[in-house]
PLY file of the C-alpha trace (Angstrom):
ply
format ascii 1.0
element vertex 553
property float x
property float y
property float z
element edge 552
property int vertex1
property int vertex2
end_header
7.57 -10.72 -9.17
10.61 -11.90 -7.21
12.49 -9.14 -5.34
15.60 -10.21 -7.25
14.44 -7.95 -10.10
14.92 -4.92 -7.84
18.37 -6.12 -6.78
19.56 -6.41 -10.39
18.01 -3.03 -11.24
19.93 -1.44 -8.37
23.16 -3.01 -9.63
22.62 -1.61 -13.13
21.70 1.85 -11.82
24.85 1.77 -9.70
26.98 0.72 -12.69
25.72 3.76 -14.62
26.76 6.05 -11.71
23.22 7.33 -11.18
23.23 7.01 -7.40
25.42 10.09 -7.02
22.72 12.14 -8.77
19.91 11.27 -6.36
19.17 10.77 -2.68
19.06 7.08 -1.78
16.92 6.43 1.28
16.50 3.36 3.44
12.81 3.52 4.19
11.21 2.25 7.35
9.18 -0.91 7.00
5.43 -0.52 7.04
3.81 -1.73 10.23
0.59 -3.67 10.48
-1.13 -0.45 11.61
0.13 1.30 8.46
-1.32 -1.43 6.26
-4.73 -1.27 7.90
-5.16 2.23 6.49
-6.62 0.29 3.55
-6.61 -3.44 4.29
-8.83 -5.12 6.89
-7.46 -6.03 10.29
-8.25 -9.72 9.83
-6.35 -9.88 6.53
-3.23 -8.20 7.96
-3.41 -10.47 11.00
-3.60 -13.43 8.63
-0.49 -12.29 6.71
1.42 -12.04 9.98
0.60 -15.64 10.90
0.42 -17.57 7.64
3.11 -20.08 6.70
3.20 -22.78 4.00
2.28 -25.30 6.69
-0.76 -23.42 8.04
-2.11 -21.89 4.83
-4.86 -24.50 4.33
-6.14 -24.10 7.86
-6.08 -20.28 7.89
-7.60 -19.82 4.43
-10.39 -22.37 4.83
-8.71 -24.53 2.15
-8.26 -21.64 -0.23
-11.69 -20.05 0.14
-10.52 -16.70 1.57
-7.49 -14.39 1.74
-5.36 -16.40 -0.75
-7.76 -17.58 -3.46
-6.36 -19.60 -6.34
-2.77 -20.60 -7.09
-1.46 -17.16 -8.04
-0.76 -16.15 -4.44
1.10 -18.88 -2.56
2.02 -18.50 1.09
5.79 -18.40 1.57
8.15 -17.82 4.45
8.58 -14.11 5.05
5.48 -12.97 3.19
4.68 -10.28 5.76
8.28 -9.02 5.75
8.15 -8.79 1.97
4.89 -6.83 2.16
6.23 -4.46 4.81
9.29 -3.61 2.69
7.26 -3.01 -0.48
4.57 -0.95 1.25
7.10 0.93 3.36
8.92 2.09 0.21
5.77 3.52 -1.38
4.64 5.20 1.84
8.10 6.72 2.30
8.10 7.95 -1.31
4.71 9.58 -0.76
5.93 11.22 2.46
8.96 12.73 0.69
6.84 14.08 -2.15
4.10 15.35 0.18
6.62 17.19 2.36
8.29 18.82 -0.65
11.60 17.06 0.00
11.56 15.48 -3.47
10.03 16.25 -6.85
10.30 12.65 -8.09
10.45 9.55 -5.90
11.06 5.99 -7.11
10.19 2.63 -5.54
10.74 -0.17 -8.03
9.74 -2.69 -5.33
6.19 -1.28 -5.31
3.39 -1.15 -7.84
1.42 -4.19 -6.62
-1.86 -2.99 -8.05
-4.06 -6.12 -7.86
-4.24 -6.55 -4.07
-7.73 -6.05 -2.63
-8.80 -4.85 0.77
-9.13 -8.33 2.24
-7.44 -10.69 -0.19
-4.40 -11.14 -2.39
-4.66 -11.23 -6.17
-2.33 -11.60 -9.13
0.94 -12.00 -7.15
0.00 -8.92 -5.06
-0.50 -9.28 -1.31
-0.47 -5.66 -0.12
-1.62 -2.73 -2.27
1.28 -0.35 -1.64
-0.09 2.02 -4.29
-3.29 2.70 -2.37
-1.31 3.17 0.85
0.99 5.65 -0.88
-1.90 7.59 -2.43
-3.65 7.79 0.94
-0.50 9.38 2.32
-0.45 11.89 -0.56
-4.08 12.80 0.10
-3.10 14.19 3.49
-1.66 17.26 1.74
-2.67 17.00 -1.93
-6.28 17.74 -2.95
-6.15 15.70 -6.20
-3.96 12.75 -7.19
-3.72 11.18 -10.64
-2.88 7.47 -10.87
-1.67 6.13 -14.24
-1.13 2.42 -14.90
0.82 1.17 -17.95
1.04 -2.45 -16.82
-0.35 -4.93 -19.36
-2.90 -6.00 -16.70
-5.71 -3.75 -15.54
-5.05 -1.90 -12.27
-8.23 -3.26 -10.70
-7.19 -3.03 -7.04
-6.40 0.69 -7.18
-9.46 1.52 -9.28
-11.69 -0.35 -6.87
-10.23 1.45 -3.85
-11.02 4.91 -5.27
-14.07 4.05 -7.37
-16.42 6.39 -5.50
-14.24 9.46 -4.96
-13.17 12.38 -7.11
-9.99 13.06 -5.17
-8.16 10.31 -7.05
-8.46 9.82 -10.79
-7.33 6.45 -12.13
-6.27 5.87 -15.74
-5.26 2.38 -16.86
-3.83 1.31 -20.25
-4.13 -2.47 -20.41
-4.94 -5.57 -22.42
-8.61 -6.49 -22.29
-10.33 -9.70 -23.35
-9.89 -13.21 -22.02
-7.06 -11.87 -19.92
-6.44 -11.39 -16.21
-8.15 -9.84 -14.27
-11.03 -9.60 -16.75
-12.00 -6.04 -15.76
-11.35 -2.59 -17.18
-13.90 -1.83 -19.90
-14.65 1.74 -20.91
-18.06 1.38 -19.27
-16.35 1.24 -15.85
-16.30 4.98 -15.16
-16.72 5.26 -11.40
-19.73 5.76 -9.19
-21.36 8.47 -7.07
-18.84 11.32 -6.57
-16.30 9.28 -8.53
-18.44 9.15 -11.68
-16.18 9.61 -14.75
-13.04 9.69 -12.57
-12.09 6.11 -13.47
-10.76 5.98 -17.02
-9.96 2.70 -18.77
-8.14 2.26 -22.07
-8.67 -1.38 -23.15
-6.23 -2.59 -25.81
-5.55 -5.71 -27.87
-2.39 -7.67 -28.61
0.64 -6.23 -30.30
0.32 -2.50 -29.71
3.44 -0.64 -30.88
5.24 2.49 -29.65
3.56 4.79 -32.16
0.07 3.48 -31.49
0.58 3.66 -27.73
1.82 7.27 -27.92
-1.18 8.24 -30.08
-3.38 7.24 -27.13
-1.23 8.16 -24.13
-0.23 11.71 -25.06
-3.65 13.25 -25.92
-5.48 11.44 -23.10
-2.98 12.37 -20.37
-2.70 15.94 -21.70
-6.50 16.26 -21.50
-6.53 14.89 -17.94
-3.88 17.41 -16.91
-5.94 20.22 -18.41
-9.30 19.17 -16.94
-8.47 17.44 -13.65
-5.34 19.46 -12.75
-3.76 16.93 -10.37
-1.32 18.17 -7.74
0.58 14.86 -7.67
0.94 11.92 -10.08
1.63 8.25 -9.37
2.85 6.21 -12.37
2.85 2.41 -12.17
5.55 1.29 -14.63
4.64 -2.40 -14.98
7.20 -3.82 -17.41
5.09 -6.76 -18.60
3.83 -4.43 -21.35
7.27 -4.67 -22.99
7.82 -6.78 -26.09
8.85 -10.35 -25.35
7.40 -10.55 -21.84
6.54 -14.06 -20.68
2.99 -13.12 -19.63
2.41 -9.91 -21.61
1.26 -9.53 -25.19
2.19 -5.95 -26.13
5.01 -4.92 -28.46
6.49 -1.86 -26.73
10.20 -1.13 -26.84
12.14 0.25 -23.89
11.97 3.76 -25.37
8.22 3.49 -25.98
7.63 2.39 -22.40
9.88 5.12 -20.97
8.15 7.77 -23.08
5.42 7.83 -20.42
7.95 8.95 -17.80
9.41 11.57 -20.13
5.98 12.92 -21.03
4.86 13.26 -17.41
8.14 14.88 -16.38
7.39 17.79 -18.71
4.44 18.91 -16.56
6.66 19.63 -13.51
4.17 18.01 -11.14
5.38 15.90 -8.17
5.76 12.36 -9.49
6.12 8.91 -7.91
7.41 6.05 -10.06
6.54 2.51 -8.97
7.37 -0.91 -10.33
4.81 -3.62 -11.02
4.62 -6.63 -13.32
7.36 -7.88 -15.58
8.38 -11.50 -16.06
11.32 -11.38 -18.47
13.76 -10.17 -15.83
16.56 -8.84 -18.02
14.10 -6.65 -19.94
12.48 -5.41 -16.74
15.88 -4.37 -15.38
16.81 -2.57 -18.59
13.53 -0.64 -18.68
13.58 0.45 -15.03
17.24 1.49 -15.20
16.52 3.55 -18.32
13.42 5.10 -16.72
15.53 6.03 -13.70
17.77 7.92 -16.13
14.66 9.55 -17.63
13.59 10.72 -14.17
17.05 12.27 -13.73
16.94 13.79 -17.21
20.15 12.07 -18.36
18.70 9.44 -20.71
20.57 10.96 -23.67
23.91 10.84 -21.87
24.11 7.19 -20.89
25.95 4.62 -23.00
23.70 2.03 -24.70
26.51 -0.51 -24.22
26.06 -1.90 -20.75
28.81 -1.24 -18.20
30.33 -4.09 -16.25
28.25 -5.17 -13.25
27.69 -8.24 -11.11
24.97 -9.53 -13.45
26.64 -8.63 -16.73
26.30 -12.15 -18.19
22.51 -11.98 -17.80
22.23 -9.44 -20.58
23.86 -11.46 -23.35
24.26 -11.93 -26.19
23.95 -8.22 -27.12
24.87 -6.63 -23.76
23.05 -3.42 -24.65
20.54 -1.21 -22.86
17.65 -1.95 -25.18
14.41 -3.87 -25.51
13.57 -4.28 -29.18
10.18 -4.94 -30.75
9.25 -8.15 -32.55
7.20 -8.98 -35.64
3.84 -9.67 -33.97
0.76 -8.13 -35.58
-0.86 -5.07 -34.04
-4.53 -5.97 -33.65
-5.39 -2.46 -32.43
-5.31 -0.95 -35.92
-8.06 -3.27 -37.18
-11.45 -1.61 -37.77
-10.27 1.73 -36.37
-10.15 0.44 -32.79
-7.58 3.02 -31.67
-9.71 5.93 -32.88
-12.80 4.53 -31.17
-11.01 4.06 -27.85
-9.40 7.51 -28.01
-12.66 9.24 -28.91
-14.56 7.49 -26.13
-11.91 8.39 -23.54
-11.75 12.04 -24.56
-15.55 12.24 -24.54
-15.61 10.92 -20.96
-13.04 13.55 -19.93
-15.08 16.24 -21.65
-18.00 15.42 -19.34
-15.99 16.22 -16.22
-17.15 19.45 -14.55
-13.58 20.59 -13.91
-11.02 20.21 -11.17
-12.86 19.23 -7.98
-12.02 21.26 -4.90
-11.56 19.97 -1.38
-11.21 21.74 1.93
-7.85 20.82 3.46
-6.83 21.24 7.07
-3.78 20.42 9.11
-3.59 16.67 9.67
-1.81 15.41 12.81
1.27 13.38 12.01
0.67 10.99 14.89
-2.28 9.38 16.55
-3.78 10.68 19.78
-2.43 7.66 21.68
1.10 8.32 20.42
0.81 12.03 21.19
-0.19 11.25 24.79
2.63 8.70 25.01
0.26 5.76 25.37
1.24 2.43 23.92
-1.05 -0.29 22.73
-2.10 -1.58 26.13
-3.53 -5.03 26.48
-7.29 -4.75 26.62
-8.88 -6.79 29.38
-9.84 -10.13 27.87
-13.55 -10.70 27.59
-14.99 -13.97 28.72
-16.98 -16.25 26.45
-20.35 -14.90 27.58
-19.33 -11.35 26.70
-18.37 -12.56 23.24
-21.70 -14.32 22.76
-23.66 -11.29 23.97
-21.87 -9.01 21.56
-22.43 -11.49 18.77
-26.12 -11.71 19.58
-26.44 -7.91 19.45
-24.67 -7.78 16.10
-26.96 -10.51 14.83
-30.05 -8.46 15.75
-28.53 -5.35 14.19
-27.78 -7.18 10.92
-31.32 -8.55 10.77
-32.69 -5.02 11.05
-30.22 -3.73 8.46
-31.20 -6.46 6.00
-34.84 -5.33 6.22
-33.98 -1.69 5.45
-34.37 -0.78 1.74
-31.38 1.01 0.23
-31.39 3.81 -2.30
-30.04 2.83 -5.68
-29.14 4.71 -8.79
-27.86 3.50 -12.12
-25.45 0.69 -11.16
-27.28 0.12 -7.98
-27.59 -2.73 -5.77
-23.98 -3.52 -6.55
-21.37 -3.57 -3.85
-18.11 -1.78 -4.67
-16.40 -2.93 -1.50
-13.54 -5.34 -2.08
-14.87 -7.44 0.82
-17.87 -8.53 -1.21
-18.17 -11.56 -3.43
-19.59 -9.41 -6.21
-16.39 -7.39 -6.13
-14.37 -10.61 -6.09
-16.19 -11.70 -9.22
-15.44 -8.36 -10.86
-17.69 -5.44 -11.68
-18.67 -7.18 -14.89
-19.98 -10.20 -13.00
-17.20 -12.54 -14.09
-15.51 -15.04 -11.83
-11.99 -14.32 -10.57
-9.21 -15.22 -12.99
-5.68 -16.58 -12.74
-2.84 -14.32 -13.85
-0.81 -17.36 -14.89
-3.37 -19.11 -17.09
-5.87 -16.28 -17.75
-8.54 -18.88 -16.94
-11.40 -18.59 -14.48
-11.03 -19.98 -10.97
-13.59 -22.70 -10.31
-14.93 -23.81 -6.94
-17.00 -27.01 -6.91
-20.68 -26.34 -6.22
-21.93 -28.28 -3.23
-18.53 -28.61 -1.61
-18.03 -27.76 2.03
-15.35 -25.62 3.59
-14.10 -26.25 7.15
-14.22 -23.06 9.20
-12.19 -22.69 12.41
-14.46 -22.25 15.44
-12.90 -20.78 18.56
-13.67 -22.43 21.88
-13.17 -19.93 24.74
-13.09 -22.73 27.33
-9.94 -24.35 25.93
-8.66 -21.23 24.08
-8.15 -23.14 20.86
-9.69 -23.59 17.44
-11.59 -26.72 16.50
-11.09 -27.06 12.75
-13.45 -29.95 12.08
-16.42 -28.82 14.11
-18.46 -27.29 11.34
-18.52 -26.58 7.65
-20.15 -23.97 5.50
-22.28 -25.18 2.59
-21.31 -23.69 -0.76
-23.65 -21.32 -2.54
-24.64 -21.84 -6.19
-22.16 -19.06 -6.95
-19.31 -21.22 -5.69
-18.55 -19.40 -2.42
-19.38 -20.42 1.15
-22.49 -18.99 2.73
-21.56 -16.12 4.97
-19.02 -14.45 2.68
-19.58 -11.04 1.16
-22.97 -9.57 0.39
-25.18 -12.68 0.34
-28.21 -12.13 2.55
-28.93 -15.75 3.38
-28.65 -15.24 7.12
-25.76 -14.20 9.34
-22.04 -14.77 9.50
-19.82 -12.98 11.98
-16.23 -13.15 13.11
-15.54 -13.56 16.78
-12.88 -11.49 18.56
-10.22 -14.04 17.60
-10.89 -13.86 13.86
-12.71 -17.19 13.49
-15.96 -17.30 11.53
-19.15 -18.67 13.01
-21.14 -20.87 10.69
-24.19 -19.34 9.03
-27.63 -20.80 8.52
-26.86 -23.39 11.15
-27.88 -23.81 14.75
-25.07 -22.37 16.83
-23.44 -24.89 19.10
-20.75 -24.45 21.71
-18.19 -27.14 22.30
-18.03 -28.43 25.87
-14.43 -28.70 26.99
-15.25 -31.54 29.33
-15.39 -34.04 26.49
-15.89 -34.52 22.77
-19.62 -33.95 22.81
-21.92 -31.14 21.71
-24.35 -29.16 23.83
-27.58 -28.34 22.04
-27.36 -24.78 23.32
-28.05 -21.65 21.36
-26.96 -18.11 22.09
-30.44 -17.27 23.35
-30.31 -20.21 25.79
-27.00 -19.06 27.26
-28.19 -15.48 27.62
-31.54 -16.47 29.13
-29.90 -18.79 31.66
-27.95 -15.94 33.20
-30.05 -12.85 32.56
-33.52 -14.11 31.81
-35.41 -13.89 28.57
-34.34 -10.86 26.52
-36.86 -9.65 23.94
-35.47 -8.65 20.56
-34.90 -4.86 20.56
-36.88 -2.89 18.00
-34.17 -0.37 17.12
-30.43 0.05 16.95
-30.61 2.47 19.88
-32.28 -0.21 21.95
-29.40 -2.57 21.22
-26.91 0.03 22.48
-28.90 0.67 25.68
-29.19 -3.05 26.30
-25.42 -3.52 25.92
-24.75 -0.62 28.30
-26.83 -2.50 30.88
-24.67 -5.57 30.39
-27.44 -7.37 28.52
-29.97 -7.10 31.37
-33.58 -6.32 30.55
-34.78 -3.37 32.64
-38.46 -2.61 32.76
-38.19 0.70 34.60
-35.86 3.12 32.80
-35.76 5.30 35.93
-34.05 2.60 37.95
-31.62 4.12 40.43
-27.91 3.54 39.97
-27.53 1.74 43.32
-30.19 -0.84 42.38
-27.93 -2.51 39.79
0 1
1 2
2 3
3 4
4 5
5 6
6 7
7 8
8 9
9 10
10 11
11 12
12 13
13 14
14 15
15 16
16 17
17 18
18 19
19 20
20 21
21 22
22 23
23 24
24 25
25 26
26 27
27 28
28 29
29 30
30 31
31 32
32 33
33 34
34 35
35 36
36 37
37 38
38 39
39 40
40 41
41 42
42 43
43 44
44 45
45 46
46 47
47 48
48 49
49 50
50 51
51 52
52 53
53 54
54 55
55 56
56 57
57 58
58 59
59 60
60 61
61 62
62 63
63 64
64 65
65 66
66 67
67 68
68 69
69 70
70 71
71 72
72 73
73 74
74 75
75 76
76 77
77 78
78 79
79 80
80 81
81 82
82 83
83 84
84 85
85 86
86 87
87 88
88 89
89 90
90 91
91 92
92 93
93 94
94 95
95 96
96 97
97 98
98 99
99 100
100 101
101 102
102 103
103 104
104 105
105 106
106 107
107 108
108 109
109 110
110 111
111 112
112 113
113 114
114 115
115 116
116 117
117 118
118 119
119 120
120 121
121 122
122 123
123 124
124 125
125 126
126 127
127 128
128 129
129 130
130 131
131 132
132 133
133 134
134 135
135 136
136 137
137 138
138 139
139 140
140 141
141 142
142 143
143 144
144 145
145 146
146 147
147 148
148 149
149 150
150 151
151 152
152 153
153 154
154 155
155 156
156 157
157 158
158 159
159 160
160 161
161 162
162 163
163 164
164 165
165 166
166 167
167 168
168 169
169 170
170 171
171 172
172 173
173 174
174 175
175 176
176 177
177 178
178 179
179 180
180 181
181 182
182 183
183 184
184 185
185 186
186 187
187 188
188 189
189 190
190 191
191 192
192 193
193 194
194 195
195 196
196 197
197 198
198 199
199 200
200 201
201 202
202 203
203 204
204 205
205 206
206 207
207 208
208 209
209 210
210 211
211 212
212 213
213 214
214 215
215 216
216 217
217 218
218 219
219 220
220 221
221 222
222 223
223 224
224 225
225 226
226 227
227 228
228 229
229 230
230 231
231 232
232 233
233 234
234 235
235 236
236 237
237 238
238 239
239 240
240 241
241 242
242 243
243 244
244 245
245 246
246 247
247 248
248 249
249 250
250 251
251 252
252 253
253 254
254 255
255 256
256 257
257 258
258 259
259 260
260 261
261 262
262 263
263 264
264 265
265 266
266 267
267 268
268 269
269 270
270 271
271 272
272 273
273 274
274 275
275 276
276 277
277 278
278 279
279 280
280 281
281 282
282 283
283 284
284 285
285 286
286 287
287 288
288 289
289 290
290 291
291 292
292 293
293 294
294 295
295 296
296 297
297 298
298 299
299 300
300 301
301 302
302 303
303 304
304 305
305 306
306 307
307 308
308 309
309 310
310 311
311 312
312 313
313 314
314 315
315 316
316 317
317 318
318 319
319 320
320 321
321 322
322 323
323 324
324 325
325 326
326 327
327 328
328 329
329 330
330 331
331 332
332 333
333 334
334 335
335 336
336 337
337 338
338 339
339 340
340 341
341 342
342 343
343 344
344 345
345 346
346 347
347 348
348 349
349 350
350 351
351 352
352 353
353 354
354 355
355 356
356 357
357 358
358 359
359 360
360 361
361 362
362 363
363 364
364 365
365 366
366 367
367 368
368 369
369 370
370 371
371 372
372 373
373 374
374 375
375 376
376 377
377 378
378 379
379 380
380 381
381 382
382 383
383 384
384 385
385 386
386 387
387 388
388 389
389 390
390 391
391 392
392 393
393 394
394 395
395 396
396 397
397 398
398 399
399 400
400 401
401 402
402 403
403 404
404 405
405 406
406 407
407 408
408 409
409 410
410 411
411 412
412 413
413 414
414 415
415 416
416 417
417 418
418 419
419 420
420 421
421 422
422 423
423 424
424 425
425 426
426 427
427 428
428 429
429 430
430 431
431 432
432 433
433 434
434 435
435 436
436 437
437 438
438 439
439 440
440 441
441 442
442 443
443 444
444 445
445 446
446 447
447 448
448 449
449 450
450 451
451 452
452 453
453 454
454 455
455 456
456 457
457 458
458 459
459 460
460 461
461 462
462 463
463 464
464 465
465 466
466 467
467 468
468 469
469 470
470 471
471 472
472 473
473 474
474 475
475 476
476 477
477 478
478 479
479 480
480 481
481 482
482 483
483 484
484 485
485 486
486 487
487 488
488 489
489 490
490 491
491 492
492 493
493 494
494 495
495 496
496 497
497 498
498 499
499 500
500 501
501 502
502 503
503 504
504 505
505 506
506 507
507 508
508 509
509 510
510 511
511 512
512 513
513 514
514 515
515 516
516 517
517 518
518 519
519 520
520 521
521 522
522 523
523 524
524 525
525 526
526 527
527 528
528 529
529 530
530 531
531 532
532 533
533 534
534 535
535 536
536 537
537 538
538 539
539 540
540 541
541 542
542 543
543 544
544 545
545 546
546 547
547 548
548 549
549 550
550 551
551 552
């Protein structure tokens, strides 16, 4: 996943004189505000601060944000993310404005990233950010993934909507990320709008085409997308270091050629691919396919700065090998194709959506306001707000929720159930395809912010681990309460809250209620959410007479 792949691809595209046949744009880098269109504020803030030296402290020793060894913290990680995401957002803007029919960002396609954590070498989900930009002007967007790994991050982001249809062709089994069965069809309004094509090792060009062509043609006929995003992960090529398919360069590029025939706005993105010289060959050839000149280019590679990389044949080709195709056993291909077409047959037709003019800038930007520094709240304000949220969460936990068929499940990428996958499995490693284990009974230090000294105390508290292997307070577990303060630190759950006294290394046996009562008197627990809001408007004071005059405050 190193950016060097894109550099070599650019060199080969330049050597074939393709740049003169297209517009080459230098996109703006995505800002933190751009990224929070999908990702959580705390996760983006973490990416801005993390370094190899601080990663243990900021991730709670690997318990959040960067879980496992697949996603190391490195110098410049946020810069890398801003370039990748900026390219996909810029491509979507060009297509949405009608300035381009086909846009390419080989630095994008990072389809595993979740809303609040990295996964499978992917830190920022540029695909979701690009699709969100397309949805400003396009009523329906089709996302197709031909990476050998399931596009779980994109599917999860649009699992409950019918405005984006996701279709993923991937290896399924004991293989990262362990999701993507044909039973995963979407939920609520998105029911049947998530389509998965699980495959086994060794699929060839002919077998892949026998699935891709009829399924995509049916989607075009039933769903009628107004824009298409194709993730061209090259780890599905033969000979990839992590992949296990047997596709040639021509078989992989056939997907681009097939989609080009529909004359629908198209965005091509990169993705996986770990045999670099094959990745470069495939993406250069698919660039030619997008231009419609694939039959005119010489299969003998022209001279370029990386010419020696492509020995000993020095040809624009990725050939198949002699591995067995396990997909032809027991009629698996026919079963998968029939099931997919049956799911598409159940769709009611192209969903409609009412579109309106969307402002291109925020209200603050339009009024020429900049992000002004908000007056800093003191520690008591923080504790009051936390206390109100605690009461609100207690009331929410007592409210029964309506459930339907998959119900009770959380489809938010913030939740631990989502982290474990919709099939209930633990998260996997993309390198080893093994499950990530967290010792049961271990403790995880959580940074606690002390407003008195304006610093974090790393060793002050620890969260006990749940039987599921995650700290209490993460995701959807209803064992009590966990909340982030305004600085992004997590308060410990199921423990008596204590506040560090800056006068010395000792603890005050003081709870939130004690602090509030000392200043304002005893505050009874409100009975409704509205009561919480009215209490906060009064600054936390308990008022017996609601008709109290304004000057009596």
